[in-house]
C-alpha positions as CSV (number, residue, x, y, z in Angstrom):
1,M,-23.9,59.1,4.0
2,N,-21.8,56.9,1.6
3,F,-22.2,59.6,-1.1
4,W,-20.3,62.2,1.0
5,R,-17.5,59.7,1.6
6,S,-17.1,59.0,-2.2
7,L,-14.8,60.7,-4.5
8,V,-17.8,62.5,-6.3
9,G,-19.2,63.7,-3.0
10,K,-15.8,65.1,-1.8
11,L,-15.2,66.9,-5.2
12,W,-18.7,68.3,-5.3
13,V,-18.3,69.7,-1.7
14,T,-14.9,71.1,-2.6
15,I,-16.3,72.9,-5.7
16,I,-19.3,74.3,-3.8
17,C,-17.0,75.6,-1.1
18,L,-14.7,77.2,-3.7
19,V,-17.6,78.9,-5.6
20,A,-19.1,80.0,-2.3
21,V,-15.8,81.6,-1.2
22,V,-15.5,83.4,-4.6
23,L,-19.0,84.7,-4.4
24,I,-18.7,85.8,-0.8
25,T,-15.4,87.5,-1.5
26,L,-16.9,89.4,-4.5
27,G,-20.0,90.3,-2.4
28,L,-17.8,91.8,0.3
29,F,-16.1,94.1,-2.2
30,L,-19.0,94.8,-4.5
31,L,-21.8,95.5,-2.1
32,P,-20.1,98.5,-0.4
33,Y,-19.2,99.9,-3.9
34,I,-22.8,99.6,-5.0
35,D,-24.1,101.4,-1.9
36,S,-21.8,104.3,-2.5
37,N,-22.1,104.8,-6.2
38,F,-25.6,103.8,-7.2
39,A,-28.9,105.3,-6.1
40,N,-31.0,102.2,-6.7
41,S,-28.7,99.9,-4.8
42,G,-31.4,97.5,-3.5
43,D,-32.4,96.4,-6.9
44,I,-28.9,96.0,-8.0
45,K,-28.1,93.9,-4.9
46,R,-31.1,91.6,-5.5
47,L,-30.0,91.2,-9.2
48,F,-26.5,90.4,-8.0
49,M,-27.8,87.8,-5.5
50,Y,-30.0,86.2,-8.1
51,T,-27.2,86.1,-10.5
52,C,-24.9,84.5,-7.9
53,M,-27.5,81.9,-7.0
54,I,-28.1,80.9,-10.6
55,G,-24.4,80.8,-11.3
56,F,-23.7,78.8,-8.2
57,S,-26.4,76.3,-9.1
58,L,-25.3,75.9,-12.7
59,T,-21.7,75.5,-11.6
60,T,-22.6,72.9,-9.1
61,F,-24.8,71.0,-11.5
62,F,-22.2,70.9,-14.3
63,A,-19.5,69.9,-11.7
64,L,-21.6,67.1,-10.4
65,F,-22.4,65.9,-14.0
66,L,-18.7,66.0,-14.9
67,F,-17.5,64.1,-11.8
68,T,-20.3,61.5,-12.3
69,K,-19.0,60.8,-15.8
70,I,-15.5,60.4,-14.4
71,T,-16.4,58.2,-11.5
72,Q,-18.9,55.8,-13.2
73,P,-16.1,54.0,-15.1
74,M,-14.2,53.9,-11.8
75,Q,-17.2,52.2,-10.2
76,R,-17.2,49.6,-12.9
77,V,-13.5,49.0,-12.5
78,I,-14.1,48.5,-8.7
79,E,-17.0,46.1,-9.4
80,A,-14.9,44.1,-11.9
81,A,-12.0,43.8,-9.4
82,N,-14.4,42.6,-6.7
83,N,-15.7,39.9,-9.1
84,I,-12.2,38.6,-9.7
85,R,-11.6,38.7,-6.0
86,R,-14.6,36.3,-5.6
87,G,-13.2,33.9,-8.2
88,E,-15.0,35.1,-11.4
89,Y,-11.9,35.3,-13.5
90,G,-13.8,35.7,-16.7
91,T,-14.8,39.2,-15.8
92,R,-13.9,41.9,-18.4
93,L,-14.3,45.7,-18.8
94,T,-16.0,47.1,-21.9
95,L,-14.9,50.7,-21.5
96,V,-14.0,52.2,-24.9
97,T,-12.3,55.6,-24.2
98,S,-9.0,57.0,-25.2
99,D,-8.2,58.7,-21.9
100,E,-6.4,57.4,-18.8
101,I,-9.5,55.4,-17.7
102,G,-9.5,53.6,-21.1
103,Q,-5.9,52.7,-20.6
104,L,-6.7,51.5,-17.1
105,A,-9.5,49.2,-18.5
106,T,-7.1,47.8,-21.1
107,S,-4.5,47.0,-18.5
108,F,-7.1,45.5,-16.2
109,N,-8.4,43.2,-19.0
110,H,-4.9,42.1,-19.8
111,M,-4.2,41.4,-16.1
112,A,-7.5,39.4,-15.8
113,E,-6.6,37.3,-18.9
114,E,-3.1,36.5,-17.5
115,L,-4.6,35.7,-14.1
116,E,-7.3,33.4,-15.6
117,E,-4.6,31.6,-17.6
118,N,-2.4,31.1,-14.6
119,I,-5.3,29.9,-12.4
120,R,-6.3,27.5,-15.2
121,S,-2.8,26.2,-15.4
122,L,-2.6,25.7,-11.6
123,H,-5.9,23.8,-11.7
124,H,-4.6,21.6,-14.5
125,E,-1.4,20.9,-12.7
126,K,-3.3,20.2,-9.4
127,G,-5.6,17.8,-11.2
128,H,-2.6,16.1,-12.9
129,L,-0.9,15.7,-9.5
130,S,-4.1,14.4,-7.9
131,S,-4.5,11.8,-10.7
132,V,-0.9,10.7,-10.3
133,L,-1.2,10.4,-6.6
134,R,-4.5,8.4,-6.9
135,S,-3.0,6.0,-9.4
136,M,0.1,5.3,-7.3
137,S,0.1,1.9,-5.5
138,D,2.5,3.3,-2.9
139,A,1.3,5.4,0.0
140,V,2.3,9.1,-0.2
141,I,2.1,11.4,2.8
142,T,3.3,15.0,3.1
143,F,4.0,16.6,6.4
144,D,4.8,20.2,7.3
145,I,7.7,21.0,9.6
146,E,5.4,20.7,12.7
147,G,4.3,17.2,11.7
148,Q,0.8,18.2,10.4
149,I,-0.5,16.3,7.4
150,I,-0.6,18.5,4.3
151,L,-1.4,16.1,1.5
152,T,-2.0,12.4,1.1
153,N,-3.2,9.9,-1.5
154,P,-6.0,7.3,-0.9
155,H,-3.4,4.6,0.0
156,G,-1.7,7.0,2.4
157,Q,-5.0,7.8,4.0
158,S,-5.9,4.1,4.5
159,L,-2.5,3.5,6.0
160,L,-2.9,6.4,8.4
161,E,-6.3,5.1,9.5
162,S,-4.9,1.6,10.1
163,W,-2.0,3.0,12.1
164,S,-4.1,5.4,14.2
165,D,-4.4,2.9,17.1
166,L,-0.7,1.9,17.2
167,E,1.0,1.8,20.6
168,W,4.6,2.5,19.8
169,E,7.6,2.8,22.1
170,Q,9.8,5.8,21.4
171,E,13.4,5.1,20.5
172,S,15.9,5.9,23.2
173,D,18.0,8.2,21.0
174,I,15.0,10.6,20.2
175,E,14.9,13.7,22.3
176,P,11.5,14.2,23.8
177,H,11.4,18.0,23.2
178,T,11.9,17.6,19.4
179,E,8.3,16.3,19.1
180,T,5.3,18.6,19.4
181,A,2.2,17.5,21.1
182,E,0.1,18.2,18.0
183,S,2.3,16.1,15.6
184,N,0.3,13.8,13.4
185,V,3.3,11.8,12.2
186,P,2.5,8.1,12.8
187,P,4.8,6.6,15.6
188,P,6.7,4.2,13.2
189,L,7.7,7.2,11.0
190,R,8.7,9.6,13.7
191,P,12.4,8.6,14.0
192,L,12.8,8.9,10.2
193,F,10.9,12.2,10.1
194,L,13.1,13.8,12.7
195,S,16.2,12.4,11.1
196,T,15.1,13.9,7.7
197,L,14.5,17.3,9.3
198,K,17.9,17.2,11.2
199,Q,20.0,15.9,8.3
200,G,18.3,17.8,5.5
201,G,18.6,15.0,3.1
202,D,16.8,11.8,1.8
203,E,16.4,9.0,4.3
204,R,15.5,5.4,3.7
205,S,14.5,2.6,6.1
206,N,12.4,-0.5,6.5
207,V,9.7,-0.2,9.2
208,H,8.2,-3.3,10.8
209,V,4.6,-2.7,11.8
210,R,2.5,-5.6,13.2
211,Q,3.1,-8.4,10.8
212,G,4.1,-6.2,7.8
213,V,7.3,-4.6,6.5
214,W,7.2,-1.2,4.9
215,S,10.0,0.4,2.9
216,V,9.9,4.2,3.7
217,H,11.6,6.9,1.7
218,M,11.5,10.4,3.1
219,A,12.7,13.6,1.4
220,P,12.7,17.2,2.7
221,L,10.6,19.9,1.0
222,Y,12.5,23.2,0.6
223,S,11.2,26.7,0.2
224,E,13.5,29.7,-0.2
225,G,16.5,27.7,1.1
226,S,14.8,26.4,4.3
227,I,12.9,23.1,5.0
228,R,9.2,23.6,5.1
229,G,8.1,19.9,5.3
230,V,8.8,16.3,4.4
231,V,7.2,13.9,1.9
232,A,7.1,10.2,2.7
233,V,6.6,7.4,0.2
234,L,5.8,4.0,1.7
235,R,5.7,0.7,0.0
236,D,4.5,-2.6,1.4
237,V,7.4,-5.0,1.0
238,T,6.1,-7.8,3.3
239,E,5.8,-10.3,0.5
240,E,9.2,-9.4,-1.0
241,V,10.9,-9.8,2.4
242,R,9.1,-13.1,2.9
243,L,10.1,-14.4,-0.5
244,E,13.7,-13.3,0.1
245,K,13.8,-15.1,3.4
246,M,12.3,-18.2,1.7
247,R,15.0,-18.0,-1.0
248,R,17.8,-17.8,1.5
249,D,16.4,-20.6,3.6
250,F,15.8,-22.7,0.5
251,V,19.4,-22.2,-0.7
252,A,20.7,-23.0,2.8
253,N,18.5,-26.1,3.1
254,V,19.4,-27.4,-0.3
255,S,23.1,-26.9,0.3
256,H,22.8,-28.7,3.6
257,E,20.8,-31.6,2.2
258,I,23.2,-32.1,-0.7
259,R,26.3,-31.6,1.4
260,T,25.6,-34.7,3.5
261,P,25.4,-37.3,0.7
262,L,28.2,-35.7,-1.2
263,S,30.5,-35.9,1.9
264,M,29.6,-39.5,2.4
265,M,30.2,-40.4,-1.3
266,Q,33.5,-38.5,-1.3
267,G,34.6,-40.2,1.9
268,Y,33.7,-43.7,0.8
269,S,35.2,-43.2,-2.7
270,E,38.5,-42.0,-1.2
271,A,38.5,-45.1,1.1
272,L,38.1,-47.3,-2.0
273,L,40.9,-45.4,-3.8
274,D,43.2,-45.6,-0.9
275,G,42.6,-49.4,-0.7
276,M,41.1,-49.3,2.8
277,A,38.7,-52.2,1.9
278,S,40.5,-55.3,2.9
279,S,38.1,-57.7,1.4
280,P,35.6,-57.8,-1.5
281,E,32.7,-57.8,1.0
282,E,34.0,-54.4,2.5
283,S,34.4,-53.0,-1.0
284,S,30.9,-54.1,-1.9
285,E,29.6,-52.5,1.3
286,L,31.3,-49.2,0.5
287,I,30.0,-49.2,-3.0
288,Q,26.5,-49.9,-1.8
289,V,26.7,-46.9,0.5
290,I,27.8,-44.7,-2.4
291,H,25.0,-46.1,-4.5
292,D,22.4,-45.4,-1.9
293,E,23.6,-41.9,-1.4
294,S,23.5,-41.3,-5.1
295,L,19.9,-42.5,-5.2
296,R,19.1,-40.2,-2.3
297,M,20.6,-37.3,-4.2
298,G,18.6,-38.3,-7.3
299,R,15.4,-38.4,-5.2
300,L,16.2,-35.0,-3.8
301,V,16.7,-33.4,-7.2
302,K,13.6,-35.0,-8.6
303,D,11.5,-33.8,-5.7
304,L,12.9,-30.3,-6.1
305,L,12.1,-30.3,-9.8
306,D,8.6,-31.6,-9.1
307,L,7.9,-29.1,-6.4
308,A,9.2,-26.2,-8.6
309,R,6.9,-27.3,-11.5
310,M,3.9,-27.5,-9.2
311,E,4.5,-24.1,-7.6
312,A,4.9,-22.6,-11.1
313,G,1.7,-24.3,-12.3
314,H,3.5,-26.3,-15.0
315,T,2.5,-29.7,-13.8
316,D,0.3,-31.7,-16.2
317,M,-2.7,-33.0,-14.3
318,L,-4.4,-35.9,-16.2
319,K,-7.8,-35.7,-14.5
320,A,-10.4,-38.3,-15.0
321,E,-12.9,-40.4,-13.0
322,V,-11.0,-42.2,-10.2
323,D,-12.3,-45.2,-8.2
324,V,-11.0,-44.3,-4.7
325,N,-11.6,-47.7,-3.2
326,E,-9.6,-49.4,-5.9
327,L,-6.8,-46.8,-5.4
328,L,-6.8,-47.4,-1.6
329,E,-6.7,-51.2,-2.0
330,R,-3.7,-50.9,-4.3
331,V,-1.8,-48.7,-1.9
332,Y,-2.8,-50.9,1.0
333,R,-1.4,-54.0,-0.7
334,K,1.8,-52.1,-1.5
335,F,2.4,-51.3,2.2
336,S,1.2,-54.6,3.6
337,V,4.5,-56.3,3.0
338,R,6.4,-53.5,4.7
339,A,4.0,-53.6,7.6
340,K,4.7,-57.3,8.2
341,E,8.4,-56.7,8.0
342,R,8.2,-53.9,10.6
343,D,5.7,-55.8,12.8
344,I,3.2,-52.9,12.4
345,H,-0.5,-53.5,12.1
346,L,-1.9,-51.7,9.0
347,Q,-5.7,-51.3,9.0
348,L,-8.0,-50.0,6.3
349,N,-11.5,-48.9,7.3
350,K,-13.8,-48.1,4.4
351,E,-17.2,-46.4,4.9
352,S,-18.5,-47.3,1.4
353,D,-17.6,-49.8,-1.3
354,V,-18.4,-47.5,-4.2
355,L,-16.9,-44.0,-4.3
356,V,-15.7,-42.2,-7.4
357,L,-14.0,-38.8,-7.8
358,K,-15.3,-37.1,-10.9
359,A,-12.0,-35.3,-11.8
360,A,-8.7,-36.4,-10.3
361,D,-5.2,-37.5,-11.3
362,E,-4.9,-41.1,-10.0
363,D,-1.1,-41.2,-10.2
364,K,-0.8,-37.9,-8.2
365,L,-3.3,-39.1,-5.6
366,E,-1.3,-42.4,-5.2
367,Q,1.8,-40.3,-4.7
368,V,0.0,-38.4,-1.9
369,L,-1.1,-41.5,-0.1
370,T,2.3,-43.1,-0.6
371,N,4.1,-40.1,1.0
372,L,1.7,-39.9,3.9
373,L,2.0,-43.7,4.7
374,D,5.7,-43.6,4.2
375,N,5.9,-40.8,6.8
376,A,3.7,-42.9,9.2
377,F,5.9,-46.0,8.8
378,R,9.1,-44.0,9.4
379,H,7.9,-42.6,12.6
380,T,6.0,-45.6,14.0
381,Q,7.8,-48.3,16.0
382,G,7.2,-52.0,15.7
383,G,4.2,-53.4,17.5
384,K,2.1,-50.2,16.9
385,K,-0.8,-49.6,14.6
386,I,-1.4,-47.4,11.5
387,T,-5.0,-46.9,10.5
388,V,-6.5,-45.5,7.3
389,H,-10.1,-44.2,7.7
390,T,-12.2,-43.2,4.6
391,G,-15.6,-41.6,4.3
392,T,-17.4,-38.6,3.1
393,C,-18.4,-35.2,4.6
394,V,-20.3,-32.1,3.5
395,L,-18.7,-28.7,4.0
396,E,-20.3,-25.4,2.9
397,G,-22.7,-27.3,0.8
398,R,-20.1,-29.4,-1.1
399,R,-19.5,-33.1,-0.8
400,Y,-15.9,-34.1,0.0
401,F,-14.1,-37.5,0.2
402,E,-12.2,-37.7,3.4
403,I,-9.1,-39.8,4.2
404,K,-7.6,-39.9,7.7
405,I,-4.2,-41.6,8.2
406,Q,-3.5,-42.1,11.9
407,D,-0.3,-43.5,13.3
408,E,0.9,-44.3,16.8
409,G,4.3,-42.8,16.4
410,V,6.3,-40.1,18.4
411,G,3.9,-37.3,17.5
412,I,4.6,-33.7,16.5
413,P,4.9,-30.7,18.9
414,Q,2.0,-28.3,18.7
415,E,4.3,-25.4,17.9
416,D,5.6,-27.3,14.8
417,L,2.3,-28.2,13.3
418,P,1.8,-25.0,11.3
419,Y,5.2,-25.5,9.6
420,I,5.3,-29.2,8.7
421,F,4.2,-28.6,5.1
422,D,7.1,-26.2,4.5
423,R,10.1,-27.4,2.5
424,F,12.8,-29.1,4.5
425,Y,11.1,-28.5,7.8
426,K,11.9,-31.0,10.5
427,A,9.7,-31.4,13.6
428,D,12.3,-33.6,15.3
429,K,15.3,-31.2,15.4
430,A,17.6,-34.0,16.7
431,R,16.8,-36.2,13.7
432,V,19.3,-36.3,10.8
433,R,17.6,-36.4,7.4
434,G,19.7,-39.3,6.1
435,E,18.7,-41.5,9.0
436,S,15.1,-41.8,7.7
437,G,15.8,-41.6,4.0
438,G,13.5,-38.6,3.4
439,T,14.3,-35.5,1.3
440,G,12.2,-33.1,3.5
441,L,10.0,-32.2,0.5
442,G,7.4,-34.9,0.7
443,L,4.7,-33.0,2.7
444,A,5.3,-29.9,0.6
445,I,4.6,-31.9,-2.6
446,V,1.6,-33.5,-0.9
447,K,0.1,-30.1,-0.1
448,N,0.6,-28.8,-3.7
449,I,-1.0,-31.9,-5.2
450,V,-4.0,-31.7,-2.9
451,E,-4.5,-27.9,-3.5
452,S,-4.3,-28.5,-7.3
453,H,-7.3,-30.8,-6.8
454,H,-9.1,-28.0,-4.9
455,G,-8.8,-30.0,-1.7
456,T,-7.4,-29.4,1.8
457,I,-5.0,-31.3,4.1
458,S,-4.4,-30.7,7.8
459,A,-2.6,-32.4,10.6
460,S,-3.3,-32.9,14.3
461,S,-1.0,-34.6,16.8
462,K,-0.6,-35.6,20.5
463,L,3.1,-35.6,21.4
464,G,4.3,-39.2,22.2
465,E,0.9,-40.7,21.2
466,S,-0.2,-40.3,17.7
467,T,-0.4,-38.1,14.5
468,T,-3.4,-37.8,12.2
469,F,-3.3,-36.4,8.7
470,T,-6.8,-35.5,7.3
471,L,-7.2,-35.2,3.5
472,R,-10.4,-33.9,1.9
473,L,-11.0,-33.9,-1.9
474,P,-14.1,-32.7,-3.6
475,V,-16.2,-35.4,-5.1
476,E,-17.8,-33.4,-7.9
477,K,-15.8,-31.7,-10.7
478,Q,-14.6,-28.2,-9.8
């Protein structure tokens, strides 16, 4: 059935019909002539019929042979075109003829070569783009104009998965009908997505999601003068924002801490210059205040430099074996005089008489204990008690030396405990720094020293009753 629908079948039927018409036409004219002019007309008619049948058969055979020779190359061209349609771009025709079919084969091979080269270039560019997207640390997401995701890199896919369960309140200035129900744009990006489609230009914004901050840059994708989608590049700037806030807070705190002693020094020095001191005793008192404030500024600058070196990792730690009990006795004797003057009972409870840290900086540890005890004395009133407990504990298979310094002072509010090791943080907001003589950097320095020894420090407190600092240092060398 397919043969009669092919070109060969149609041409063969056409030729058969033409030959049949010619023979029938000749028969209609010749047969009456033979009957009227020849006596043996029957033999002549049979001879004529045989001749027509043989001629018809030969003509049909040669026509079929000729058309088959023409259509076979065409079949090969069709087969090669189907191979290319299936993705076999290396398909070529091997027809060597000088007629139109040969020219068609040459043009087809040239077209196939160009197509194969273009496809290869597209695959190369696609692979290059895919490698670039995979190597980017930023998240890249491409949306079409309906909000469907077209392309994304691994970081973008991870971000989409982490934001899939977000519950986000729509902004009040976003029209509800501008969003489609099938939109896959994450809720935090929808306002910027709609703004990019509306404005037709690049849009930038910082998006706060959970505890993170993301810098988002969206740009429209154009096709033939119209927007066909949007590409979004997202970068996690949480740490940058946190560091910038720390920098601003640090500058503000340092300015505040330095301004107070400078103002006092300026005021008292102007009083001396104006001759407001009526006696040598008053002059000496003013000079003493200026001297004390200068010492305070010196301590502040020294603490700032020490803390900066510690955080930068430039502090030289002279680690060696340290006899902890000897260190505690030395610190205890140093604060015993101060305890008697303040009428505070200082108590040292030791669990063992022999305890040695294999690798520690004795001077730094003495600075830690001094800072902690100094804090305890500054916040404990007379008649109260400060206790130093020592001992050992085992955590996660490691042996630690533990020191607990407990006072009976004013205590620290629970909401302030996570921040007491930050620079310049004051748990007592009503307390002025200069009243206690501290720089606000002591606990920050303590934490850095303890962490450099691979230890931990924590605090617990009951407001109005007591505060306990717990220090743990590894006994073995880390």
